[in-house]
N, C-alpha and C positions, 0 to 999 in steps of 0.2 A: 504494502500498499505507499507506494510513491507521495510523500508529502510536499507540496510545494508553500510557496507563498500565498497568506492568507488574504481575503476580502474583505477591503472596509468598507464598512457601510458606509456612506458619503452625510447619511440621513441621521447615523450618531447623536452628534451637536443638536440633534433639533429634536431629542426627544428617542431616539429609536436604538434596540442593543446594539452593541458589537464586541469584537477581544479588542479590547486598550492594544494590545501589542500588535494588533494585524498593521499588514501593509498594503501596499495598494498593488494590486493584480497584474501581472505583467500581461499582455495583448498575445503577446508573442510564447506565449507558454500556452494557453490558449488553443492557438492557432496549431500549435508542435502537440495539442493533443494531451498536455499533462492533467491532470485530476485540481481543480478548485476543492482546499477544504472546508465541507461544510462546517458552520461554526452554532452553537446552541443560545438558544434565547430564552431570555426569561418568561414565563407565560405560554411554553409551547414544547410539547414533545419530540416534533422535529427539526434535525437539521437545517439550514441553510446555508446557500451558499449567498446572497445577499439576504443580510439580518434585521431589514425593514419586514416588519409585520404590519397587520391590522391594527394592532395593541398599543397607546402610546408608552412607550421605555425610559425614564430618565437615567442617564449612566453616569456617575462620579467614579473618576480614580482614583489614584493615590496622590497625586501631583495636585489635585487641585481641593482635596482632604489639607493638603501639607497649606497652599495657600490660604483654605478658611481659617486657618489657625485651631484644628480641630486636634483634640489630642485622644477621645472617645468616637465610639458611635453614636453617642448619643449629642453627642456636639454637633457632629456632622447633621445630624438628621435635623436641629435646628436653623438650619442654614437651609434647610430645601420648603418651598413654600409649600407643595402641599399635606408635609405634616405638621400636625397642630401640636398643642402642647401635651404632656404627658407626665405621668408618674417621672421623676429624677431622684437616684440615687440621693442625693445630696442633703434631700429635704425630705425623706421617708422616714425619721425617723420616730419612733412608734407610731405607725400607720399600720403595723400587722405587716407590711409588704415590704418591710426595710432593706434599704438595702441593694434595689431594683432600678431597672430604669428602661422607661417602654416606650417604642414607634408608636404612630396615632397617626394614619393617613385618616384624610378627610373629616378630622374630630369624629372617625365611629368608633375610637377607644382599638386598645390593645387587641381585644379579642377578634376586633372586627380586618387586622394587618395581620399577613400569613409572614413571619421570617424564617430563612434558606440559610444553610450555609453551605456553599456551593449546589445549590440544588436541590436538596434536600433538608426534611424537616428537626429541628432542635426539639431537644426538650424543654416544660415548662420548667417556669421556673418553683423553688417548693413553696412559697407561700404568692395566695392568689392573692390579689388585690381588692379590698375590701372583700377578704374572706367567700371572693365569689368568681374575679375573673382571672382565670391562667393564662400566663404571656410567656413569652421569653427573653429571657434578662438579656436586652441588645450589650451589656458591659459584659459579657464571657467571649465575646466576638476574638477573636485571636487580631487584633487592627495589627499589629507588626507584617506579616503576613497576606495583608490586604490587595490584592490587585485593583481592584475597581467594583462599587455596587450600582447595580442593574435594579434600579424603582418602576415595580408596574405601576401604575394608576389606572387600575379597569380590574374588573373579576377576573377570578382565575381559578373559581371552584371544580369547571370542569375538565381542569386539569391537574390539580393540586389539590382539589377536597375542600375539609370543612377550610372555615376560617377567611378563604382567599377572597371577603368580601368590597371592603375597600383598596385591596391592593395588595403587592405581594414584598418584600423587599430581600431582592437576593444578595449575598457581600459573596466574593468569587473571591477566592485565595488563588496565588501564583502557580502557574502549570508547573512550572522549574524551576530552580534556582541553582547557582553552583558559588562558590565562593565562601568569605566571611564581612560579612560587613556590621559593624556597630554604630549606634547610633544615641543619643541622646538629647533630652530637652527639659527646660526649666521656663513658669509662666510665675509672675510676680505681679501686686498691684501697688500703683503708685498712691492709692486712697486707702487703700485697706490691707495694712504691712503684713498681717497674717495672715493673708493669702497667701495659696498657693501652691502649682501641682507641677511634678517632676514627673517624667518615663526616663524609660532606657531600652533599647531593645537590641539584641541580637540577630541572624539570621545567618546560616550558615547549611552549606551542599554541596552535594557531590555527584557526581556523573552528568554524563552529555545523553539526554535521553535518543540523540540523531546518531550520534556517532559510537556510543557506550551501550546503548538500549536500556538504562535504566538514569533514575534521577530519585535521589534523599534529599529533601533539605527537611531543616527546622527552624522554627523561631522560637525566642524568649522574649517576653515583653515584662517589664515590671513599671508599675505605677503606683506615685503615691500624693493623695493629696492631704494638705495641713488643715488643722480644726480650724475656723472659724468663731469665733464666742460672742456672745451679743456685748460684750465689753469691747469687740473691738470694732462693731457699727453702733455700739450707744447715741451716736451722735451724728452717723452718715444716712440715715435714711431723710426722703423728702420732707421740707421742712412743713407741709399739711400735716404730716402724721403727727408729728407735737404741736401743731393748734389743736387738732381735735383730741388729742391723747394726752392732756398739759401735763399727766401727772408720772406721766410712763417713765424717766428717767428721777423721778422724785421719790419712785414708789419702790427703787431700790435700795434707799436708803444708803446712799456711797457714802456723803458726810457723816452723818449724825447713826447710823448703823456701826456692830461694834465689828474690828478687825477680822477677818475673814480669818477661819481657823482658831480662834481662839475663843474660847467658853462662853457662851451667853448662857444668863443663869436663868432667861424666861420672862414671861408675864403669868400671875395669877388673875383672875378674872371671878366676877359671880354674877350673879339675876338675883333680884329683888323680888316682891312677893309681887310686885306689878312687871317682870318680865323688865326692868333698867340694868341695863347690865353697866356695872364698875368695876376697874383694873387696876393693878398696879404693877410697878415694875419687883419682880424679886431682891428683897437685896442682894447686892454687889454687884448690880447693874453701873457699866460705867458711860452705856448710852442710853440713857434716860428720855422717852420723847413724853411730852406734857399736853394734851386733848383733854380741854376742859378740868375737872375735876379727873379725870384719870392719868395714869402716868402707864407705860408699856415702855419694853427694855426693846429697841431695836438694833437687826442685824444688818451689814451690809450685806445681801445677797446676792448682788451681779455675779460675782465671781463662780457662782453654782447652778447656773440656769445653761439649760440644755442648749446645744452648741448649733449656730444660725447653720453651719454645715461640718458636717461632722467630719472626722478624719478617717479615710479612707486607702485601703493598701491593697494591691492588685500584684495575682502573676499568673501570665500564661502561657500555657507549651502549646506550642501546632508541631506536627510534625505530618510529611507529605511523601510518598512512595508512589512512583511508577516504573515499571518494569514491560518494556515490551519484547513478550517471547515470541512476536511474528510478524510478520509486515500488517497479520489480519486480526491478532490479538493481543491486548496490553490489559494486565495487572494494575491496580490501582487502592492505595490504603490510606487513609490519615486518620488521625489521631490527634485531639484537640483538650487539655484540662484547665480549667481558672478554680483560681482560689480568689478568694474576695475577701475581705474585712470590713466592717464599719463600726465606727464606737463614738462613745461621747458621752462623757459625765451630766450628771444635771443636780438638780435641787437637794440638799441635804433631806434627808430624812425628818419629820417632827412628830413632835407629840402634840396634839389638839385636842384633848377635851371638848367631846360633842359633834366634833366633827361624824359624817354618816359617809358610807357607801352603800349603794346598793345592785346587785348584780345579780345576773340567770349561772347558774353550770350547770353541767352536764349530770350528774349525778342526784340532782337534784329537780332538774324537770322543770318547769311552769312555775317549781314555787321561790318567791324571791328573796333573795340572800342580803340580809342586812349587817351589818360592822357598824359599831358606835364606838367613840374611842374615851374610855371613862373616865372620870372625873378624882379627884384627891377628897380622901376620905376626911372628916374633922380630926382625926388624930393622926392623920399621916405625919410622918417626921420634915415632910418636906411643906406641908403647908405653913406657907410664911405669911397668911394674911393678917391685917392691923386687926385688933376686935373690934372695928367698926365694919369691917368687912365681914368677919366672921358672922356677924348676927343678921348677917342680908340671907344665907342660903343654909342657914343651920350648921354654920359651919367647916362644910363642904367648900371646893372651889376647883373650879376649869384648871388648866396651864397650857401656854403652849410656848413650848422647847423646841428647840433644833437637838438635835442629835447629831452633833461633830467628831466623836469616837472613831470615825473611820470616813472622811472627809469624800474621799472618791470612791469609797461605797455604790452610791446610788448611780446608776446609769444603764445605758445598753449597748451591746455589742450585737455583730449580726455575724455568722460566718456563713460562704454558703461554697458550695465545691460539685461545680459540675463538668461533665466530659461529654464525649464523643468520640468513636471508633469506628470505623467502618473499612470495611476491604470488599473489593469488585471486581469485576470483567467489565472490557468491552473490547467489540472490535467487530469484523466486517464478516460476509459469505454471501458470495455473489454479489449481487445489487442490495442485500440488506447488513442494515448496522444493529447492532443489540447490545443491552447494555444491563447489568441487572450487580446488583449489590443488597450488601448485608450492611444495618447499621445498630447499636448501642449506643442509645444514648440518656444521660441521667442528672440530676441534680440531690445533691442533699443540703438544706437549707436550716442550719440552727440558731436559735435568738438566744439570748442572754438578757434580759429581761432584770431588774432590780429598782422595784421603785412601789409595789405592792405590797401592802401588810401579808401578812403571816397569823392569823386569827390566833393560832397553837403558839408561834411563837414572839408573838405580844405578850400574852399569857405568863410565857414561862417568865420576858425582862419582868414585868409589870402588877401578875398577878400573885398569891390567887384573888379572883374577884369575889366582890360582895355587894347584893341588890341594896339598897334603900326601901325597907318597906311602904315608906308616906310618899318620895317621891317618884320610885323607882327608879332612880339614875342609879348606873354602875361605878363604884368603886376601885379605883385600884389599889394592892396591899398595900397597907400602911408602912413597911418598909420591902419594898422592892428590891429584888434581883439589881434592877437595873440603881442604879448611882448619881442621881439627879443634881448638878454642882459640879461636876467632875469629867474630866474625859482620861478615859485608862483602859488599858486593853480589852480586861474583863465585859468593862462595856462595850465593846467593838464586837466581841463577838457573843453578847446579848443582841446586841444590834441586829447583825447580821444573820439570826435566827427570825428577827421579827422583823424583818424586809429581807427576804433571803433573795439570791440569784436564782429564781428557776428557768427550764432551758424548756424551748418546744423545737420539737427537729420535726424535719418535714423530706421527702424523699419522692422525686417523681422518676418513672423512669419510662422510655421509650423504646422496644426493641421494631426495628421496621426491614423487612424484607422489599423490593421492588426489583421488576424485570421489563424490559421493552424490545419491541426490534421495530424499526421503518424501513422503508424502502419504496421504491416507485410497485405501484400496482395496476396501472394502468399509462397508456400513453391518447392522449387528446391530439386533436390539432393547434392547441396553442401551447402543447407542452407537457410535460407528465404529472401525471396524478400521484404521489408521494404520502405516506401514510404509515400511522404507528400504532401500535396493539401492545396494551400493558397490563398488570398487574400489580398490586399490593397487597401485603399483608401488615398490620400493624396491634403491637400489643401495649396500651399503656396500663400502666400504677402513679395509683398516688396514695400516700397515706402517712400521713399526720396523727400519731398518737394521743398527741394530748399530754399534760402536765396532769400527774396525777390529783399531787395535792390541790389545783386549781380546778380538777374534774368535781374534787369531792368537797366545792366551795369553801376550801381554808384560803384560798388568797385570794383578796378584795380584787374586783372589778377583774378578773380573769377567770373565767368560767370553765377552762381545758376543751377549746375549740377544739373539735377530734373530726377526721376524714379517711374514708378508707374506699379506694374504689379501685376496680379494676373492668378492664374491658377486652374484645377482642376487634378489630376492625377488617375489614376485606374490602377491596376495592378493583372493579374493571376499569380501564380506558380507552378509547380511541382518540383519533383526532387524524383529520385529511386534510391535505393543500391540493387544491383544484381549480386551474389553470380555467377560466369559464371560455377567453379568447386572451387576445395578446396581450392585452392592456388591465385585465380585470382578472381578479383573484378571490378567491374563496378559501376560507380557513376555517375548518369545523371539526369543533370539538364535544366530546359527553364523557361523562363519568357516570359509575355507580357506584357508592360505598353504602354498606351496610354497615348499619352501628345495632348494638342492642337496644332493646324497649320501643323503637317504632321504626317505621317500613323503611324499605331502601328510598335511599333518594337520589334521583337521577338531574345531575346539574350539564344542561347543554350550554352551548357556547357558539357563535357562529361571527366571523369576523369575514369585511368585504375591501379590497384595495383595488383603485383604481385609478391607472398612471394618464391621467386626462391629456399630459404633454412633459415632454422629459425634463422640464422643470417642476411639475405639480403631481402632485399624488394627495388624490381624496381616499379617507378609509373612515372605517367606521367598524364596530361592534357591537351587539346586545346577547348577555349571557343571563345564569339565572345561578347566585348563590345561595352558599346557607351557612351555619356554624351548627356543630352539632352540642349539646351541652356536655357541659363539660364535666369532669369529676367530681369537683367539687359542688357544683350546682343540683347533681343529679346521681351520686353514690352514695355513700353512709355516714351517719357523723351530724354535725351541726356546729352551728356557728352561735357564742357566747358571748359576745364583745360589749363595749360599752359604742357609745353613738354618742355624737352632738343632734339635738334636737330642739329646734326655735318655740317654746316656750310664751304662745301669747298673751295666753293671762299671765301668768307672772310676770311677764316684760313690762305688760301694761300697767299690773300693781304696783312692780317696785319703781319704774320712774317715775309714778305719780306719788308714791313716798319722796323718792328724791327730786324730781324737782320742786316740791311745797317746802322741804328741808333747805332746795339752795335759795330761798325767798327769805330764809328765818335772817332775826339780827342781830343772831349772835355767830360771829365767823365760823365757829369753831363745828359748828349744826350746817353751816351752809357746805364748809368743806366735806363734810359726813356728805349731806347730796350730792356732792362730784364724786365720791368716792362709789355711790351707792348706780347713780344713773347707767343705766346701759348695762350692768351686770349680771344681770338675772335672766337676759333673753335667751342666748343659749346654753343649752342645759346637757352636762355631760349624763346619759341614764344608762340602766343597762336594758342590752338587747337578742335578740335569742331568735335566730333564723333556721332551721332545718333542711336538708337536699329533699329535692322531688324526683323520684324516679318516673313520675307521669311525664315528664315535659317532653318538647315536642323541640326541634330543631329549628331556629331562624332562617328566614326565608326571603330573598332579596331577587332586585329586579336592577340589573346593571347594563348601561349600556355607553357609547363616547363615539362621537363623530368629530371628524376634523379633518385639518390641509396637512399638506406638507409643502412648501416650496423653497425651492432651490434655484433662484437663478444665477447662483456664479457658484462653482464649484467648490469656492473657500466662504459659502454664506448660506445659511440656513434658517426658515423660519417657519414653526408649525405652531399652529392651535388647535386647541380641542375643547369640545363640551363634551361634559360629563354627567353622568344622571346616576345614583344609587338610592333605589330605595326599597328598604328594611322593614320586614314586617314579621310579628308574630315573635317579637323582642323577649328573648329570658330577663325578667329583672327582679330583684328583691326588692319588695316595693321599698318608696322613700318612705323612712321613719317617720319625715316631716307629713308626708302625704298621709302617713296609717293615722300619725297622734291627731291629723284635722278629723280625718273620717270617725273616729273615735270619738272627739270632743262634738261632733255633729250628730251623734247617734245617742251619747252617755251626758253630753252637758260639759264644760268646764272643768264639775271635779269628780268625772270617771267613774262616778258610781254607779258600778255591775258591769265596768266595760271588761271581758275578756281575756284582752291582750294590753289592758294599756293600766296599770298601777300608780298612785299618787302616795305620797309617804305624808305623814299626821303635818302639821307646824312644828316645826323647831323650835328651841330656845331662840335659837337667832334670831327665827322669822317675827316671835314673841318678842323679842328685844326691839327688832326693828321698827316693829309698831311703837312703844314704848318709847321709842327717841321721839318720833312725830308727834304722837299725842302731847311728851316735857314740851314739844318747841309749841304745839299750840295750845299751852295752860297757861306762856309767858304772854300780857297782854302786849308785849310790843309786838308780834306775830297775831295780831286778832285781824288786822285787814286780811291778811293771806291766808289766813284761815278762816274767813269768810264763809267757803263753801264746802266746810266739811273738814273729817281727817280721816285719808284715806287708811284703808285696813287693807292684808291679805284674806281672801274667802278661800283659799288651798293651797297644801302644802306643794313641795317640789316634784314635779313627774319623777318617778323612781325605775320604771321598765317597761318594757313594748316587746309584745312576740310578734315577729316578722313568718315571709312567705316567698318561696320564688315563685312565679308563674311565669305563664308567657302572656304578655299583655303588651300592645303599645305599637308606632310605628315611628319610623325616622325617614323623611326626605332631604338630601342635600342635590344641589345640583351648581354648575358652575364653566368656570373656562378655565383651561391654563394655556399660556402662551411661553413659547420658546423660542429665543433666537441664539445664534451663536454663529462666528467670525472670527478667521485667520486671514492674518494682511501681512501680506511682504513689505517690509519699508525699505530693501533696499541693503546697504551699507549698514542700515541702522536697525537692523535684527527683522522679528516677526511681532505684530501684533496681535493680542486675541482678545475679543470683546463678547459677552453672551449676559444674554437678561433673562430670567424664569420669573415668570410671575404669577399668580393664583389667583383670581378673579369668582367669588362666590357669590351666587344666585342667590340660594336659598339654604336654609336647613330649619324644617319646621318639623311638628313632632305631633301625634297622638297617641296620647298615656292610653284611652281606654278603647280601641278599636272601635269608635263611634265614627257621627257621621263631619265628615271635614276634619280639617288642622287646625293648628295653631299657628298664631302669628309667626311671623317669620323673625329668626332670631339673627341672622344677617346685619350687619350693621349697627349689633347690640355689644354691648360690655366682654363677652367672652369671644365674640366670633367677629372677626374684623371683616370689613368685606375684602380687602386687596391688601395679598402681602406679597413683597418682591425680592429677588435680589438680584444685583447687576455684580459684572467681574469684568475686568480688564487685567490681562498677562502683558507684560514686554520681557521678550527676551532678546537680549544685546551681550553680544559675545559669552562674555563667564559670567554672566547675571541676568535673572530673571527678577524682576517686580513686581508685583501683582499688588491689586487692587479689590476689597469684597467690600460689598455691601447690601446689608441689608436693611427693609423698610416695611411700616406696618403704616397701614391706613387709620384713618378716623374712625370714629366711634360713638356712640351715643352711652350715658353713665349706666340706662337702665340696665336689669338684667335679665329682662324675660318682656314680650310684648304685654305695652300695656300699665308697666309699672312705672307708679309717679312718684319715686321715691325721691329721683336727682329733677326731677320735672325745676324748671327755673324758679314758679312760686315755693315749692318744696326746699329746697335749697334756702330761699334765702329765709322761710321761716326759721328753719333750722338753723342756722348759722355756721358758722365750722368754716375750715378750710376751703372748702368751697363754694364760691358765691354766685350771686344766680347768673350773672357773667358766665362761670367756668362751668355752670350745666347746660347755658344754655348752646355753648359752643361744643363741648360733647369732649369726648377723649380726645388729646392732640394727635396725628403721626409720629412716628417714632423712628430714627432714624441714625443706624451706625454705620461706622466705616470702619475699616481693617484693612493694614498694608502689611504686605510681606515684602522682605529680599533676600535672595537665596543668591550664595557667590560661590563660586569652583574656581579656587585661586591652585589648584592643579586636580591631575587625574584623578579621581574615584573620592574626592575632599569636597563636602560639601558643607559652609555654614549659613545658618538661615537667621534671619532677627525677624520677626513677628511683631505687628503693632494690632495688639484689639482694643476696639473703640478708641481710632486713635486720634479723634477732638473731644475725647473725656465727657461726653452725652451721659448724664445722671439721669432715670428714669420719673415721669412725673410722680406725684401721690395718685393714690386710687386708694380710696375710701373701702374698699373690697378687699385688696391685696393683701395676701398675709405680709406683716412686718411696713405696710405701708405702701406698694407698687406690685404694680405687676410682674410674675415670674418670669415672664417672658425673655427679661432683663434684668441686668444685676446691677446692684453699687457699687461694684469695685472701681470703675472709673477706667481709664486707660491703663491694659495690662501688656508687661511687655513679656514675651518671648526669643528664648536662645536655644539655637540647634543647632548640631552637627553632628556629622554621619562620615563614614568612610568604610568604601570598602575595600580588603586589604589583595583579594584576588578575584 
């Protein structure tokens, strides 16, 4: 099988796939009868001489990735307009999906984007996003060996099966490599000194495939990201954040709190018969803060906060081997392994009498677990109340105390080990080509979390408990094992039992065999009909046993979520390319997948491409896609976790009290009102969701229609319309919606609701009501209180029971525009220019499968209409200079159609950072510019300088953004990156 030069797809830069290393075919070779290589194209089972297909495919090669300044695959996807924001590993701490990153084409979620490595599936990450969505962690891809990425922005279930609804991202590694190459890179921020990411890689290989009939190469990639803590970004957020959160810095008690690591004696408090709260700093406190007649012992808690960006260390190993046994047979094998660790400390543990936790757990079913931290009894050796305060609560006392005996104990660490091994054979017999491979992939994710209380360990440190027969308050032992007022090793040991590090292990495994044959099946007047036929077998497994102590209800707010699922999947697929005329070609594909629990799914696809003239190509596709329920949704087990819900009743009642306090004539009461405002709107509650074996697959209808124009051999333009309509969506009903429906049916108090529970009014609730009543008893506040004194009518929301179901539809459509050009500048080198733009038209929903659709979300807060990237590359002698521009268009502040939270009138009424004019103008557009310079001073040595965010652009203030800004962007400002690479032979 004699190999000749490969044909470059001249339309590759216009969004069509091609081999990055391909060279222009020599016509004289063709005339001499030499055979041109056919190349694989993402989205097709058939190799082609001309790599252009009816489906749009974007190609990003290793050089473009370098010019972007991207160090990880997630950073590459941030620069693709078709990809929308998704989970990022450095913002994943305490989400349940810690340490992973996702792809999200068209904004249809990670579950709608299929990730491939060299055309084959990888195993899912161990921890599903939101305990539901299984996805491939893109951080495990071997970055050092990447040759290019092909992004198919079209449905492909007819070729690949489940999940390929919004598109396919196929990461393709080098076919062969010889020699030894070492590379290193380091990046830092001028604005946030703590920020840094660093990488180093080595590639090594031997054997020339053409000469020696074999090649073996490997790559090792090391990546390290430094911790960025809240103290590093304390005053670096957008200015508007500090206007709307005036106490943000003050609440850390930086100037008046006790020194980090130094003993803080704590604060004692009591409630009198009218539930008025009084407090005093424990004797010996050196950081006393006085509020009215009360004192407290303040602590500087800034150094203990959860990292803004967790430290991460990654190591990836990739091996590739190819052996040409004969001119018509080739064996190949690959192995990759990735180890990832993400970690951060968190605030120290603390003792806080009266604070409550509510949660569901595996072994206690729908019975809500509750734990309230005890008080100090009248005879407790640490009860140092003054006689005046002792008289108010029968001698008992509450205590707030930071447990600083092991200051780095509280925090989180995540470890993930992912792998894939693959072996196969490919070749030809006669006019037919064949390929078959077996792969085994998997991941083992372990979450080590230290923040929650063990009821048994807590009682060991502070028990045995007693209960006051009159007040029903629980008291700790009068002389507990834990010694307040000292920092010691024995205390540290008790602390580690009261707040244990519990581990949650998760395993996924995917075993796959696939085989296909392809070749010419008929000859028409317009050309040969080529077809492919294949089969695939898969074995999927997912296992999370859950933590036994959490399952038993011993670990607060952790229910021992567990999953166990396994299934076998079989598929048959076929594809044909039929030349209908000289200039018109049809590509038809179909795939039949059989999963357990639902009928076999048939996914068809048909595409047409028509060359209207040599410079103009018309193309279009129609396909039907699907996503099978994953094993987290349809296996065995259940999710027992915490969730945040907006409690409208408590929000309104707390804000009513806060607004009245802010009108007080007494400064301390006004300050208290500021603290309370908006503090009880979003409540963390216990949530429970079991899998549903009766789920049906999601279905989608997908189509594209486009043109490709090539007026010159070095200039290409493409424009494609895309449409995706997904129905029968698998959803865990939104907890907020579930709560709203329960309120509508059972009233705000939720009395009798089977799936929603409130707790009784707490001592803190009663104390707040006393505070506002005390204010209104002051004659100076008579006018402010003329309308009456607000009260609480119900306690906080405690728990919700949810379910998975098939419900809802989503429709997205829009346009992709792509233009690329290469121009010779004669003695001044070559210039490359390019632009990629996605213009969204609609994103609409129907959550109930009823009539009609929601309003259009495009142009609203999270859904920009226009995103674009522009690039310019100038190569001159030994220098290459690149400019890369990212642009996001304007939007409205509204979160959803009809949202009036940010109308000019509402903003004027509310006051704060966003003025009426700001709300009228909407969210501004945002543009960043990256500049890179690469120099090759001697052969094989490359030195690089990359400047991200060249003009030091800062994000605008976003009141809905975590930390006050949209996390499409960052607050690091201008970032400098230095790189060096040398190939030894």
